Structures are given as C-alpha cells and as structure tokens.
N, C-alpha and C positions, 0 to 999 in steps of 0.2 A: 244486697241484698235487689232481688231482679227490678226493672224500672217497670212503669206501666203509668197508658194515657187517662186523666183527669177530661173525664165531660168539666161545663164548669157551673152545673147546674146541681141548686143542695137540697138533697130531700127530708120533710120535717113531716115526719110516722104520724101515723094519725090513725087509731085504733090499731090491728096488729101488722106487724109488716111493716118494709121503708120501703119506698119509690125510688130507682134509676130510671127515672125519668130521658128518653133520649126524643128531641125535635128537631126538625129544620123550617126553617121560614124562609118566604124569600118575599122581598114589597120591592113595591113601581112606586119607581117618586117620580114628584113632582120635579122641574125644575127649579131652586135656589138662586134669588139675588146673591151675588156672592156681596161676602159684608167687608169695607176697608180692612187693610189688614191692623191689626195693632200693634199702639210702640213701646216700647217700655222707655223707663230714665233710670238712669245711672248716675248720681253724682252730679245734678241737674244737664247731663249729655242725653241726649233720644235716639235710638237706635230702632229698624227697622227693623221686623222680627218673623221673613219669611218663613224662617225657618227658624223652629225652635231652639237651635245651639243655640248659645254665648255669642254676641255680633264679635267680630274683630275688631281688636282697638284696644285704649284705654279701658275697656270694661270685660276684656279677656279673664275668664276664667273664676263669671260669678255668676253663679244663673238668675235665667230668667224669669220672669216675674209670670205667673202660674195662675193668678187670682183669678182676675178676668172671662180665661175662660174656665177654669173650674167652679164659679158662681154661675155662669151663661149654662154651661153643660151638666150641671148634677139637677136642674132644673126640667128638661130635654129628659132623663134618664127615668123607667120607670122599675119596681118592680112586680113584676108575674106570677102568681099563684096558679098553680096548674092540679086542677080537680079531676080526682078519674073513683067513681066510684067499682064494686064490687063484690060480689055476695058470698057468705061465707055460710057455708051449711053448717050447725051442730046436731048434738046427740044428744037425750041423757041417761050419763050411763049407768048401770046395776050397779055398777061397783063403788058410787060415788060419784058426785064433781059434774062438773058438766066443761063444756065448750067441746073445741073439735080433738078428735079419737087418731094421733097417728096412722093407728095398723089401719079405719079406716079412710083415712085418705089416701094409700096405696094400695089397700086390699080390697076395701068395700065393706057394709058394716057383717060385725062378726056376726054369729049364732047368738042367740039369747037379749042382743044389741036392742033399744027401740026404736022407733021408726025417727029418722033426721023432723027437726019444731023444725016450722015455720023461717025461712033460709031468712037472715038481719042482712042490708045493706050497709056495709063499711065504704069510708070513705078515706084515701092518699091525696097529700097533698106534697107538692115540692115547689120548688121557688126558682126565680129565676133574674136578668133584669132583659130590659125591651129601650127600644129609644126611638122619640117621637118623631117621625119624617116630616110633618105637614101638621098643620091648624088646628086643622081639620076633624085630627083622631087617628092617623093610621100611622103605626108604629111597627122596625125591625126588629126581630130579636134570632135569636135562634131554635132550627128546628126541634131541636135534642130537647128545646125548655115547654115547648108546646107537646110534643107529641102524645096521642093517645087521650088528650086532656075531654074530658065531659064538659069540663066547665075554665072557663078561663080569666082572673077577674087581673085588674091593671086596679095599680095603685102612684098616686100620680107624686110629685115631689113635695105637693103641702097634705099629705095624706087621705086625699079624694078615691075611692072609688068606683070603678065600671067596668064590667060583664065584658069581655070583648068577643066579639065577633072573627074567623081564622079565613082570611083572606088567598092565602092560598102558602103551600111549603114545600120547598126543592133539599131534600137528602141531600142528592148530590152535590149542593155545597152548604149545607144545615143552615141556610137561610128560612126564616117563616114572615110574615106580613099579614098584620093583625091593624085589626078598625074597634073602637070603640068609637060613641055617638058622642062626641065633645065637639066643645069649639074656641076659637083665644086661644090655641097650650103651644107655651113655646117650643120653639125645634132647634137642630142643631140641622145644620147646611154640611152637605157632601163635600168634601175637603176634593183633590186628586191623588191616593192613594200612590201613584207613577209615579211623583215627584216629590215623598218621602225620600231621605238619605241618609245613608249609618250615621247615627249616632246622636240625627236629630231629635230633639227631646219630646213627646209626647203623654199625657194622661187616659190613662184609665180607667172609667166611670161606673159604677155597677153597688150593688146587692151581696157583698161575701156574706152567708152567715145570717142572713136577715139585716146585716147591718146597711141600715139605704145610706143612700147618698155618698156611696165609701169614694175618695176622692185618689186614684197614688200617682208617682211619674216616674216614669224611665227615659230608655233611650229608642231608638230603636237600633235592636243588636241585627236580624237578618234582613232580606227580605224573598220572597220566592220559596217559599221551606214551602217542603213536601216530608210531607210521616205516616204516613198511612193509618189514617187512623179512621179515614172516613168509612163508615158502613157501606153508604148506597157504593152496587156495582161497578157503580161511574162516578165514580165521585174523584172532585174537583179539590185541588189541593194546592195554593199559594201561599201559604201565610206569610203575615206577616210578622216577621218575631221583640220584643221586647221584652226589656228584665224590668216594666213595670209591674206593683204584684199586684197578684190575683188569683182566688179564689175562688171554690165553692161555691155558687150565687151572685159567680161575676157573667156568665155564661149568656149571651144576646146585650151587652152593654157596649158602651160606647169605646173609642177611642178616638181619640180626637191632639189637636194638633193645639198647638199653646195659643195660635191665633183660635181656637175655637171649632174650626172643619172636621165634620167626620168626614175618618181615612182607614178607618176599619170596626167589624166586626167579635166581641171575645168571644173564643170559642171556644180553646183547649189550653191546658198546660203538663209538659213533661217534668215526672219528679218519683223518686221511687216514694211517697208516702201517699202519697195521692190529694196533697198540700203546694202550697204554692214555694219552690225550693230554684229557682232563679230565672223562670223562663216561662213566657207564657205566648200562646199563639193570636192574631186578630184574621180575620175574611179580611182581604182589603177593597175600598170603599170598590176602585175600578170593578170589581165581583158583583157588589151586594147592589150597588146602583142598579144595575140591569138585571139581574135578578126581582126583585123589586119593583121595576118598569113592568114589567114584561105580566107581571104576578097582576097588577092593577088594570093595565090595558090590554093583556090580553088574558088571565087567569087562569095560568099555565105557561111554563117557563119556553122560550124559544130556544131550542139547543143546535148552535151550530158543529159539523159533523164534518172534520177535513177527512176520513177514510182514511185510518193509516191505524197501523198498528208501531212503534216505538222506544226507543227505546236511549238513552243519556251515553256520549260518546266516552267518557270517560280516563281515568288512567286505568283507571280496574278493569275495565270493558277493552280497553285497546287490548291488556295484557291479556287477556281468557279470550277473543273471539276476534284483536286484529291484526293476528297473522292469516286466518281463515279468510276474514272478510275483504282484506287487503289497503286497512285503513291503521297508517304508522304514529298518527298523533292524537290525543284526545281533541274534544272542540264539536259541537255540531249535533245534531239530532241522528240514528240510525233510524229507516224508514224498514223497517221489519218487513212487513207482508204492506198489500197496499187493496182492499175491501171492494170487495166485487160493485162495478157500474154507482162506487162514491166517486166522492169528488175529486178527491187524490186522481184517482185513474182516468175519469175522464178528459183531468187538464193535462196528463204526459209521465203525471209523476209515478214512476217505476223501485219495486221491491229494492234497496240496492242504493238507493239514493243519498245522499246525507244532507241535510238538510239544515240549511244552513238562517238564514232569514226569510219572518215573515213580516211584511207592511215596511221591511227596511230597518226592524226589531232584529237585533241577535238572537238568537235560540241555541243555548249550550244546554237544558237542561230539562225535563218534565216538565217543572210545577213552570217554563218560559213559553211553552208551546199549548198547555192548559189553561193559563190565567188570558194571553189571548184567544185563542178562540171562544172562550168563557165568553168575552165582550161579545159577542156579536151573533147574527141569526142567521139564517137561511136563506137561503138567495141574496148575502152580501158580498160582494168580488173584494179579493186578496192579490200580492200577490207572492209567489213562495218561490226561494231562491232554496236550487241543491246543483252540490257536487256531485255529478258525474263521470266514472271513470279522467279523471283531474281535467275536464272541465264545468265550470260555471254554469248553469241554464237557467232561465225565471218564466218562469207558468203566473200566469193570469187566470186564478181561481175562484168559481162560482161556490160557496159552502151551500151543502144539503142537509134534511132533516135528517131524522136515524132513519127514517123508510127510503132514505134515498134518492129524495124529490126533495122540491127548492122552493115548496111551499111553506108559508107558515102552518104552525099545526091549532090545532080546537083546542077546547078546553076536554073535550068531550071524546079526543082522539085517548089511545089507551099506551099510558107508560105503564108501557109489559115490565119493567123489572121490576117496582113500586106497586103493581097490581098482582104479583104475582109473590111477592113479600118471601122473595129465599137470598140467598147466596150460593153462591155453585161453583165448581170448578171443572173445568174436563176434564175427558176422560182418558184414562195415556196409551196407546199402544199394545200395553199389555191385558190391558181391556177390553179396548177391542175385540181382538182376534181371543181368546177365555170366552165373552159373550158371543164373538160374533157380528159383530155390528160395528157399522161402518164410521160414525163419532156419535155423540153423547154431551151433553152437560148434567154431572149429579150436583143433586141435592147436598149441599154443607150444612146448613141454618138454617127455620123457619119463623115467618109470625107467624105469631099464634095469629091474626086474622088479617092474616093475606089469602090469595087464593087458592095458592097448593095447599095451605094447612086444611081449609074450608071445604076443601074438594078429595080430604084424606088422604094427601100423598106421604109421604114419611121421607125423612132421611135419610140418602143413600140413593135414591131413588133416581137414574141415568134416564132422563129426558129427549128422546128421540125424532118425537113431533110435537107440536104445536097446529091444530087443525088440518090435519094431515099434509103439515110441510115440512119437511126435515131439519133437526136441529142437529147439525156439528158442531158449533163452536158460541162460547157466548156471542159476538154477534150476530149470530143468525138471529138473535130476538128482534133485532133494530128492523127485519122485514117484514114483524105481522103488525100489526097497525087494526088486525079487524078483534071483535070482541072476543074472548078465549073461550071454545068452548070446548073442545075434547085438546085429551094431556096425554103421548102413550109415550112411553118402556118399559123400562126391564128394572130389575134388584141387582144385586150383587151375584146370589144364589141363582139366578138366571130363570125367576117369573117374568114373564113378561105380562102389563097392569094396563090396560088403558081406562083412561080419568076423566068421567065427564067433569066441567068445571061448573062448582055453584056461587052462586053469585050469595048478597048478604042476606 
C-alpha cells in the first residue's frame, strides 16, 4: 500500500463536502521563567528528572511519573475550530427534484433548465489543537489548522469558548499565532529542543477526533528529520520524531517533556492509512519560539538567508557524484551554488566548498543547516567553516534577507512566494531550446486565492519576467521586493502572454 503523509487536523463536515484544511501559524513568545525541575519518588528514593528517561540506579527500568506534566499540560492545550463559508448554487430541475445539478457544475445550465435560485451559504468546519503561550491569550498552532478560516473558535480545557484573531502565519514552518481576549490563562513554558536526547520520554497533548485533552507518551525516536512534506516553496523541515500516539486533530498540539516544558508542536504523521501507525513528527521549539517571537514583535517572520544551494554528502551522494566532485568520503554539506550578492558570496564562500560547521556546530544534513539558519535573523553574524582543496577555512558571514540586504523586513513587504500562491519548477534545457527562452519557472500548481490565480494565470505557464525583471530560477523571486504589477511569460504551446496582476 502506498504511504502518504497525513496533516493532523481533523475535518468535521457540515452540510455537503468535507474540509481538508491546511494552515501554518507562527507565534511571537514572551520569555518565560524556567520552572524548577520536577522530581519523582520511587520507593522512597528521589531522583532528578532533568531528562525524561528513567533515572539510572535502583529505579532503572521503571517508567517516570507523567502525572504532574500531564495535568499541567492539558490546561494549556486548546481546541481550535476552523469555520469556512462557501456558496452553493441550486436549480429547480424540470425533471423533478432539486439540489446541485452535476451536469451544470461542469458544463453550465442545460437548455430548458430553470435559472438558479438564490445562492445558499454553507459552512465547513475542521478541527485542530493549539498551545497557550502567554496568560493574556497568545496561542501557537499549525498554519494548516487555521488556513482559509473565516472564523476561528478556541475552546479551553474548562469548556469556555472565544473567537480568535489570527496574528500571523508562516507556511515555511507550518506555524501560526493566534490571540484571544482572555486573562490569567494557564500556559506551557518553552523548553530547549536542542537539549533533547534520543530515547528521552515525551508527552503529546491534543484533541484527536474531537477527544479533548488527550495525553499520550513516547520517546524521542530521532531528531532533525526532513520529510519533504511542506507545501511552501521555501519549507523548513527539521522535525522531532517520536512514537507518542497522535492522530488527526492533534495538529498544533503540544509535545512536552516530563518537566512540562514545550519542546515541539505536533504537525504530521507517517502512515499508510492516514491514522497513527508508529511515528509522529513535531516542529522543534527552537524554531517555533523564533517564529512566534517574530510574528508578535514584527508582524512578519524575519527569515535569514545564507545564500547557497546545497546537498548533504551522504554515502549515496558520494557514490553518484563523489568522483566528479573530488570527494571520497561522506560528511558535511556540498555547496552547489552561491547566490549572487548573497551573504555567502560576500564572505568569500565559493561553489564546490564543503560546509562542515556553522557556529562550531557540525553540519551533516540539510535539516542541520535549515534549523540552524531558521533561528537567526538578517544582519546576524555567524562563523562558517568549509573545506576547500584539502584546506579548512573559516569565514565570518553576515546573514541577509531574501532581497539580499541586511535590513529587517517590514510587515508590508511582499512575501512573493506566498503572494503568488503557486508552486514552481525550473524549466529544462529542452524547454529552453524549444521555446527559445533563456530560462524561467513553470507553474505546477495554483492556490485558488493566490495572485496568479486571480490574474488568470494557468498551470503550465512559464514565467520569464515579473515587473520587467528577468526570472530564470525560483531563487530570482527573492530579488523582487516591490508590489507585483506585471507577469510575463510563455505557455508550452508557444503562446506569449503578459498578465496584469490583479489585487483582491
């Protein structure tokens, strides 16, 4: 059976149809005072539980006490209901009956069919979870939980409900930040996901299938997992993998230590059925904390760019490319390209260098690089260590924003990839030759409310210029910071088309 990735929001169908909601939110968090480490007692012996695994000694092999963390955690995990309105057209059928005519849906009204009645407004609902981060009502969840909502309803552990305002989202990490008008709420303080150890006990808290305040336990199975499930063109993946049981509806819920510290936001499961089959994945708190802080303080995520395209040097990579690139052993990150006027190029880093460390931390996977850079902002300075021609070199790098500058981004600045509402692939050499173009990016899929869809751009269109600026690769979109006015390109059949960008 073919495996598929399951976003952990659960759809509750209202009227016709079901909802597959996908949303990402980011939360700007306040700094929280660390709680004192809890202790557990086994047969009159007390052991420090800095790590959730059972203490070594006479208590080895006995499970830790989860009760304190679970009882505190459930009070800070909420249910989030995503309500979306949609319109249904109905016809009075001359042959009897009513409702939606499937032929009209595809081909328009048939001859003799009466005119449509007044459109009826319906509502879809889907559910997920969230975590309260501040006593005054800031809540972190997943972007796919809140995406497309006309109304967000938050239900607390005690059953009270609130309308939530969406502070901001970040599709690149699938994180969202919400705010409700409340005071004195129970919270979960941030922990340090970088200190997690393999085999450490963790708890997952959420609302699977509408079963509120469900707590499950497991261990950290792996760290820094990259799964390729983020729909954003610039998705950042460095998941914590656990075997704590999570199911649809757990999205946006808490992954905590036995001390009650938040070390992840549950996001996806790997399953051949769509239900839990052994592993679940959470966005680490190191990324969540930075994203929500940016959303709260700036209204937009301050994403730093190193300015390279790269590949992990794995045994398989060495087998296929090692001889060509002069690399005999796995380990490190191969720098395939250096972005013109980017941070790496300005520091002196070159294509073909092997990235080994950032800030003294070893880099061996793409997730290592993504997670490290995701915690930083433009104008932050880092030390990058590379190997070149057998020599080790260290560079001082000042990170830049997507426009190649060191300035922090303003909320009103265009996040072009999100604004365009599409996914792309770069054109092949064969297409360039056939269409007589120097380069471009082809539209693979479109979001219904994205700028390209609103402007009547169709799938397959190859964008060659935006605002008269040539677009030869996806990375060229980073250079456009002005509002999109014009989109030029060509279709695979040779039709050259210019579109005027249409606003909402």
